[in-house]
N, C-alpha and C positions, 0 to 999 in steps of 0.2 A: 564873913570869913570861916565861921562855923561850916557852914553848908559846903565850902571845899574839901574839909575834912572827912563829911560824910559822901560827897562827888569821887572823892580819891580812894574811898574804901580804908581809909585809916581808923574811922569811926564805922562802925556798922551801924545799918539803918534798921536791923531786926529787933523786935521787941522785947525778943528772948533773952537778948544780951546785954539788958541795960543794967545789969549791975556791974559790966566792965567798965571802969574808972578811965574818964581821958589820958591820963599817965600812964597806964599801963597799954592802951592803945597806940600813943606816940611812941612809947619805950619800944613796942613790937614793930611797928612800921621803920620807924628810924634805927633800927636795931644797935639797944644801949642807951640810945641819947635820951635824955629826959629833959621834958621841958619844950615850949615853942612859943614863940611870939612872932605874932606876924604883922606888919603895919603896911598901910596901902593909902595913898592919896591919889588923886586927879585934878586937875585944875580944869579939866571940861564941865562947863555946866551940865545940872542934871537935866536931862532930856534934850540934849543938845541935838538929838541924831546922829552921832558919830559914833555910836556902838561902843560908848565907851565901858558900859556894865559888861559886854563881851571881851574886850580887850581885857579890861583889869582883871575879871574873871580868868581867864587864860594864864597871864601873867602869876596871879597869884600861885594856881595848882601846878604850872610849870616849875615856879620857884620852890614850892613845898616839895615838889618831886625831885627837885634836884639838889636839896638840902639832904635827900636820902641817898643820892647819889643813885639817883634813874634819870634816865632823860624822857621827858612828855613833850613831844613835838607833832607836828604833820597832823595825820587824822586822827590819830588817839586824842591829840591835845583839844579838837574840834569837838569831838563827840564828848570828852569830858566837861568842856566849855557847855555845851549844849545840855547835858545831866545836870550842872549846876544850876542853868538858868530855870531848868525844870523845878529844881527842889526849891528853887528862890521863889516860884510863881510867877517868875516877871514874863513867862512867855518868849516869844523869839525864836528861832530858827537857829541858824547855823550862818548864814550871809556876812554878819558882821563879824564874826572873828576869822572867819575866812579871810576876809577884807583887811581885818587889821591886823592878824598875827602871822599873816603869809607874806612877806615882802613883796613888791613888782606888781607887774601886771599879771593878772590871770583871770580865769574865768570859773566859775566854780558851779558845780553840778551835781545833781542828788539824783539818785535812782529812784523811777517812778514805782510808788505802790511798794515799796520796799520796808520792812520794819525786822531789825533796825536800818536805820538811815545809812545809805551808803553812799559817802561823799566822794566825789573826783575834783580834783584841782589842777587846771591845765596852764601851767606858766606859761605865758606869752614873751616870746623873744621879739623885743624891738630894739630897734638899734640907738646908739648915742644922739645921733643927730635928730632922731624921730622926738626921742625922748626930750631933748633940750627944746622942738618945737612945740612940745605938748606944755612943757613947762611955763613958755612964753604966752599961753592963751588959758592957762588955766589960774582961778582966782577962787579963796575960800570966803565963804560970807555966812557971818553967825547972825542971824536976825534977832536973836532973842527968843524967839518964839519955841516954848518949851513942848514937846510930844513925848508921850510916854508909850515907849512899843507895847505893854501891856495892854491898854487901853484900845490902842490902833488895831493891835492884833485880834482883840476879843471880836471887836466889830467886823472887821473882813471875816475872819471864821464864822462867825453867825451867817453872812452874805454868802459864802463860800458853800456853807452848809446846804443852802436854799439853791443853790445853783444859781445866783441872782446873774442874768446876764451881763451886768456891767465889771462884776468883778470877775467873772470866767475870762471875759474880752481883755481886761485890763491882763491878768496873768499869762495870756498867751501873747498880748503884745510886750510884757516882759521880758518872756523867754526869747523871742524874735529878735528883741532891742538888745540883748545881751548877746546875743550871737552875731548879730550886724556890729555891735561894738567892737569885740573880739575881731573880728574879720577885719573891721578896719584898722585896728591895732595891727595886727599881722601885716597888713598890707601897705602901712605907712599912712595911712588915706587920714586926713583930719578932716 
């Protein structure tokens, strides 16, 4: 939760401003309000693979901004969550927050070779009839197998850095698969 204050710029990360108290930072951001209490909770198991850290982080960031009378949604929220997760050293990218914080069917894309990362989220319009068909064919299963994104990401990034052929091919397959899935949704093709 403290990292959310850094991510939003409420508390500066600069070493030179360490003398500034947390109370003064909060009072400045919230324009005169003193004190801040943040509570969060999730019933999803740790390492469930459901993107709960990204979703919870986005909810906390948006709630803090809203308390200050500011809106934090869409791409700015996605970038804030990405920054938050980097501060927490959990690794990760932007897919979990796009999937969990933007409702409905969509496909997310990032601009290649661009820093800062440029996200584009395309909402996919699907008919209510096709949505009913999809809902009749989907099931969510939790296996109990924990996976920590940071551990998986570290391994994949090492192999990507070496341009391991299986990782390069997997990334290509994931990109093609995402586009095929988006087209299938657009065409109501199960």
